[in-house]
MARTI-674469 format. One record per atom (N, C-alpha, C, CB): residue in three letters; x, y, z. Coordinates in steps of 0.2 Angstrom, whole numbers, plus 2048, in hexadecimal, padded with zeros to 3 digits. Glycine has a CB too. Example, Ala and Ser with C-alpha at 12.3 -4.5 7.8 and 13.67 -1.06 7.14 Angstrom:
! residues 2
SITE   residu    c1    c2    c3
SITE      ALA   842   7E4   827
SITE      ALA   83E   7EA   827
SITE      ALA   842   7F0   827
SITE      ALA   839   7EA   82D
SITE      SER   840   7F5   823
SITE      SER   844   7FB   824
SITE      SER   840   800   827
SITE      SER   846   7FD   81D
This chain:
! residues 84
SITE   residu    c1    c2    c3
SITE      MET   DDD   9A9   899
SITE      MET   DDC   9B0   89A
SITE      MET   DE0   9B2   8A1
SITE      MET   DD5   9B2   89B
SITE      LYS   DE5   9B7   8A0
SITE      LYS   DE9   9B9   8A6
SITE      LYS   DE5   9BE   8A9
SITE      LYS   DEF   9BD   8A4
SITE      THR   DE5   9BD   8B0
SITE      THR   DE2   9C2   8B4
SITE      THR   DE7   9C7   8B7
SITE      THR   DDF   9BE   8BA
SITE      CYS   DE6   9CD   8B8
SITE      CYS   DEA   9D3   8BA
SITE      CYS   DEA   9D3   8C1
SITE      CYS   DE6   9D9   8B7
SITE      SER   DF0   9D4   8C3
SITE      SER   DF1   9D5   8CA
SITE      SER   DEF   9DC   8CC
SITE      SER   DF9   9D4   8CC
SITE      LEU   DEF   9DE   8D2
SITE      LEU   DED   9E4   8D5
SITE      LEU   DF1   9EA   8D2
SITE      LEU   DEC   9E5   8DC
SITE      GLN   DF8   9E8   8D2
SITE      GLN   DFD   9ED   8D0
SITE      GLN   DFC   9EE   8C8
SITE      GLN   E03   9EA   8D1
SITE      GLU   DFB   9E9   8C4
SITE      GLU   DFA   9EA   8BD
SITE      GLU   DF3   9ED   8BC
SITE      GLU   DFB   9E4   8B9
SITE      SER   DEE   9EC   8BF
SITE      SER   DE8   9F0   8BD
SITE      SER   DE9   9F7   8BF
SITE      SER   DE1   9EC   8C2
SITE      SER   DEC   9F9   8C5
SITE      SER   DEE   9FF   8C6
SITE      SER   DF1   A03   8C1
SITE      SER   DF1   9FF   8CC
SITE      VAL   DF7   A00   8BE
SITE      VAL   DFA   A03   8B9
SITE      VAL   DF5   A04   8B3
SITE      VAL   E00   A00   8B7
SITE      LEU   DF2   9FF   8B1
SITE      LEU   DED   A00   8AC
SITE      LEU   DE8   A06   8AD
SITE      LEU   DE9   9F9   8AB
SITE      GLU   DE6   A06   8B3
SITE      GLU   DE1   A0B   8B5
SITE      GLU   DE5   A13   8B4
SITE      GLU   DDF   A0A   8BD
SITE      ASN   DEB   A12   8B6
SITE      ASN   DEF   A19   8B5
SITE      ASN   DF0   A1B   8AF
SITE      ASN   DF5   A19   8B8
SITE      ASN   DF1   A16   8AB
SITE      ASN   DF2   A18   8A3
SITE      ASN   DEC   A1A   8A0
SITE      ASN   DF6   A12   89F
SITE      LEU   DE6   A18   8A2
SITE      LEU   DE0   A1A   89F
SITE      LEU   DDE   A20   8A2
SITE      LEU   DDA   A15   8A0
SITE      ASN   DE0   A22   8A8
SITE      ASN   DDF   A29   8AB
SITE      ASN   DE4   A2E   8A7
SITE      ASN   DE0   A2A   8B2
SITE      ILE   DEA   A2C   8A6
SITE      ILE   DEF   A30   8A3
SITE      ILE   DEC   A31   89C
SITE      ILE   DF7   A2C   8A2
SITE      GLU   DEA   A2C   898
SITE      GLU   DE7   A2D   891
SITE      GLU   DE2   A31   891
SITE      GLU   DE6   A26   88E
SITE      ALA   DDD   A31   896
SITE      ALA   DD7   A35   895
SITE      ALA   DD9   A3C   897
SITE      ALA   DD1   A31   89A
SITE      CYS   DDE   A3D   89B
SITE      CYS   DE0   A44   89D
SITE      CYS   DE4   A47   897
SITE      CYS   DE5   A44   8A4
SITE      CYS   DE7   A43   893
SITE      CYS   DEB   A46   88E
SITE      CYS   DE6   A47   888
SITE      CYS   DF1   A42   88B
SITE      LYS   DE1   A43   888
SITE      LYS   DDC   A45   883
SITE      LYS   DD8   A4B   884
SITE      LYS   DD7   A40   882
SITE      ASN   DD6   A4C   88B
SITE      ASN   DD2   A52   88D
SITE      ASN   DD8   A58   88C
SITE      ASN   DD0   A52   894
SITE      ALA   DDD   A58   88D
SITE      ALA   DE2   A5E   88C
SITE      ALA   DE3   A5F   884
SITE      ALA   DEA   A5D   890
SITE      LEU   DE3   A5A   880
SITE      LEU   DE3   A5B   878
SITE      LEU   DDD   A5E   876
SITE      LEU   DE5   A54   874
SITE      ASP   DD8   A5C   879
SITE      ASP   DD1   A5F   877
SITE      ASP   DD0   A66   879
SITE      ASP   DCC   A5B   879
SITE      SER   DD3   A68   87F
SITE      SER   DD3   A6F   882
SITE      SER   DD7   A73   87D
SITE      SER   DD6   A6F   889
SITE      PHE   DDE   A70   87C
SITE      PHE   DE2   A74   877
SITE      PHE   DDF   A76   871
SITE      PHE   DE9   A71   876
SITE      LYS   DDC   A71   86E
SITE      LYS   DD9   A71   866
SITE      LYS   DD3   A77   867
SITE      LYS   DD5   A6A   863
SITE      GLU   DCF   A76   86C
SITE      GLU   DCA   A7B   86D
SITE      GLU   DCD   A83   86E
SITE      GLU   DC6   A79   873
SITE      ASN   DD2   A83   872
SITE      ASN   DD5   A8A   873
SITE      ASN   DD8   A8C   86D
SITE      ASN   DDB   A89   879
SITE      THR   DDC   A87   869
SITE      THR   DDF   A89   862
SITE      THR   DD9   A8D   85E
SITE      THR   DE2   A83   85E
SITE      GLN   DD3   A89   85D
SITE      GLN   DCD   A8C   859
SITE      GLN   DCB   A92   85B
SITE      GLN   DC8   A87   85A
SITE      LYS   DCA   A93   862
SITE      LYS   DC8   A99   865
SITE      LYS   DCD   A9F   863
SITE      LYS   DC7   A98   86C
SITE      LYS   DD4   A9E   864
SITE      LYS   DD9   AA3   862
SITE      LYS   DD8   AA5   85A
SITE      LYS   DE0   AA0   864
SITE      ALA   DD7   AA0   856
SITE      ALA   DD6   AA1   84F
SITE      ALA   DD0   AA5   84D
SITE      ALA   DD6   A99   84B
SITE      MET   DCB   AA4   851
SITE      MET   DC4   AA7   850
SITE      MET   DC6   AAF   852
SITE      MET   DBE   AA4   854
SITE      TRP   DC8   AB0   858
SITE      TRP   DCA   AB7   85A
SITE      TRP   DCF   ABA   855
SITE      TRP   DCD   AB6   863
SITE      LYS   DD4   AB7   853
SITE      LYS   DD9   ABA   84E
SITE      LYS   DD5   ABC   848
SITE      LYS   DDE   AB5   84C
SITE      GLN   DD1   AB8   845
SITE      GLN   DCD   ABA   83F
SITE      GLN   DC9   AC0   841
SITE      GLN   DC8   AB4   83D
SITE      HIS   DC5   AC0   847
SITE      HIS   DC1   AC5   849
SITE      HIS   DC5   ACC   849
SITE      HIS   DBF   AC4   84F
SITE      LEU   DCB   ACC   84C
SITE      LEU   DCF   AD1   84C
SITE      LEU   DD2   AD4   846
SITE      LEU   DD5   AD0   850
SITE      LYS   DD3   ACF   841
SITE      LYS   DD5   AD1   83A
SITE      LYS   DD0   AD6   837
SITE      LYS   DD7   ACA   836
SITE      ARG   DCA   AD3   838
SITE      ARG   DC4   AD6   835
SITE      ARG   DC3   ADD   837
SITE      ARG   DBD   AD2   836
SITE      ILE   DC4   ADE   83E
SITE      ILE   DC3   AE5   841
SITE      ILE   DC8   AE9   83E
SITE      ILE   DC3   AE4   849
SITE      VAL   DCF   AE7   83E
SITE      VAL   DD4   AEB   83C
SITE      VAL   DD3   AED   834
SITE      VAL   DDB   AE7   83D
SITE      HIS   DD1   AE7   830
SITE      HIS   DCF   AE9   829
SITE      HIS   DC9   AEE   828
SITE      HIS   DCD   AE2   824
SITE      ASN   DC5   AED   82C
SITE      ASN   DBE   AF2   82C
SITE      ASN   DC1   AF9   82E
SITE      ASN   DB8   AEF   831
SITE      TRP   DC5   AFA   833
SITE      TRP   DC8   B00   835
SITE      TRP   DCC   B04   82F
SITE      TRP   DCC   B00   83A
SITE      ARG   DD0   B00   82D
SITE      ARG   DD4   B03   827
SITE      ARG   DD1   B05   821
SITE      ARG   DDA   AFF   826
SITE      THR   DCC   B00   81F
SITE      THR   DC9   B03   819
SITE      THR   DC4   B08   81A
SITE      THR   DC5   AFD   816
SITE      ARG   DC0   B09   820
SITE      ARG   DBC   B0E   822
SITE      ARG   DC0   B14   823
SITE      ARG   DB8   B0D   827
SITE      SER   DC6   B14   825
SITE      SER   DC9   B1B   826
SITE      SER   DCB   B1D   81F
SITE      SER   DD1   B1A   82B
SITE      ARG   DCD   B19   81B
SITE      ARG   DCF   B1B   814
SITE      ARG   DC9   B1E   810
SITE      ARG   DD2   B16   810
SITE      LEU   DC3   B1A   811
SITE      LEU   DBD   B1C   80F
SITE      LEU   DBB   B23   811
SITE      LEU   DB8   B17   810
SITE      ASN   DBC   B24   817
SITE      ASN   DBB   B2B   81A
SITE      ASN   DBF   B31   817
SITE      ASN   DBC   B2A   821
SITE      SER   DC4   B2F   815
SITE      SER   DC9   B35   813
SITE      SER   DC9   B35   80B
SITE      SER   DD1   B33   816
SITE      LEU   DC4   B33   808
SITE      LEU   DC3   B34   801
SITE      LEU   DC0   B3B   7FF
SITE      LEU   DBF   B2F   7FF
SITE      SER   DC3   B3D   7FA
SITE      SER   DC1   B44   7F8
SITE      SER   DBA   B44   7F4
SITE      SER   DC7   B48   7F3
SITE      ASP   DB6   B49   7F3
SITE      ASP   DB0   B49   7EF
SITE      ASP   DB1   B46   7E8
SITE      ASP   DAE   B50   7EE
SITE      ALA   DB7   B48   7E5
SITE      ALA   DB8   B46   7DE
SITE      ALA   DB9   B3D   7DF
SITE      ALA   DBF   B4A   7DB
SITE      GLN   DBD   B3C   7E3
SITE      GLN   DBD   B33   7E4
SITE      GLN   DB7   B30   7E6
SITE      GLN   DC2   B31   7EA
SITE      MET   DB3   B33   7EA
SITE      MET   DAC   B30   7EC
SITE      MET   DA7   B30   7E5
SITE      MET   DA9   B34   7F1
SITE      LYS   DA8   B35   7E1
SITE      LYS   DA4   B35   7DC
SITE      LYS   DA7   B30   7D6
SITE      LYS   DA4   B3B   7D9
SITE      ASP   DAD   B2F   7D6
SITE      ASP   DB0   B2A   7D2
SITE      ASP   DAE   B23   7D4
SITE      ASP   DB7   B29   7D1
SITE      LEU   DAD   B22   7DA
SITE      LEU   DAB   B1B   7DD
SITE      LEU   DA4   B1B   7DD
SITE      LEU   DAD   B1A   7E3
SITE      GLY   DA0   B20   7DB
SITE      GLY   D99   B20   7DC
SITE      GLY   D96   B20   7E2
SITE      GLY   D96   B1B   7D8
SITE      LEU   D99   B23   7E8
SITE      LEU   D97   B24   7EF
SITE      LEU   D95   B2A   7F1
SITE      LEU   D9C   B21   7F3
SITE      THR   D91   B2B   7F5
SITE      THR   D8F   B31   7F7
SITE      THR   D91   B31   7FF
SITE      THR   D87   B32   7F6
SITE      SER   D91   B38   801
SITE      SER   D94   B39   807
SITE      SER   D8F   B35   80D
SITE      SER   D94   B40   808
SITE      SER   D89   B35   80B
SITE      SER   D85   B31   810
SITE      SER   D87   B29   810
SITE      SER   D7D   B32   80E
SITE      ASP   D88   B27   80A
SITE      ASP   D8A   B20   80A
SITE      ASP   D91   B1E   80E
SITE      ASP   D8C   B1D   802
SITE      ILE   D96   B24   80E
SITE      ILE   D9C   B22   811
SITE      ILE   D9A   B24   818
SITE      ILE   DA2   B27   80F
SITE      TYR   D96   B29   81A
SITE      TYR   D94   B29   822
SITE      TYR   D91   B23   825
SITE      TYR   D90   B2F   823
SITE      ASN   D8C   B20   820
SITE      ASN   D89   B19   823
SITE      ASN   D8E   B14   824
SITE      ASN   D84   B16   81F
SITE      GLU   D93   B13   820
SITE      GLU   D98   B0E   820
SITE      GLU   D9D   B10   826
SITE      GLU   D9C   B0D   819
SITE      THR   DA0   B16   826
SITE      THR   DA5   B17   82B
SITE      THR   DA2   B17   832
SITE      THR   DA8   B1D   829
SITE      ASN   D9B   B18   833
SITE      ASN   D99   B18   83A
SITE      ASN   D96   B11   83D
SITE      ASN   D93   B1D   839
SITE      LYS   D97   B0C   838
SITE      LYS   D96   B05   83B
SITE      LYS   D9A   B03   840
SITE      LYS   D95   B00   837
SITE      ALA   D99   AFE   844
SITE      ALA   D9D   AFB   849
SITE      ALA   DA3   AF8   845
SITE      ALA   D99   AF6   84E
SITE      LEU   DA9   AF8   848
SITE      LEU   DAF   AF5   844
SITE      LEU   DAE   AED   843
SITE      LEU   DB5   AF6   849
SITE      TRP   DAA   AEA   848
SITE      TRP   DA9   AE3   847
SITE      TRP   DA4   AE1   842
SITE      TRP   DA7   AE0   84D
SITE      LYS   DA1   AE6   83F
SITE      LYS   D9C   AE4   83A
SITE      LYS   D9E   AE5   833
SITE      LYS   D96   AE8   83C
């Protein structure tokens, strides 16, 4: 069995430190990417809710009747928080 010199063990230690550092950086990057994707989905939902509720709010009485909705149904839906 070969024994490592001080210099060789130092190189091995540095390689392990670099490896651990790279792994931590990669884990952090993956976590940030997942958070960004989650926020992106959340913002898409908010925009979708805003658009559909704006259109719902602009329906005429005849259109509401065709859909089977009342003005109170539309009021309740359009006054919800956008993220709900």
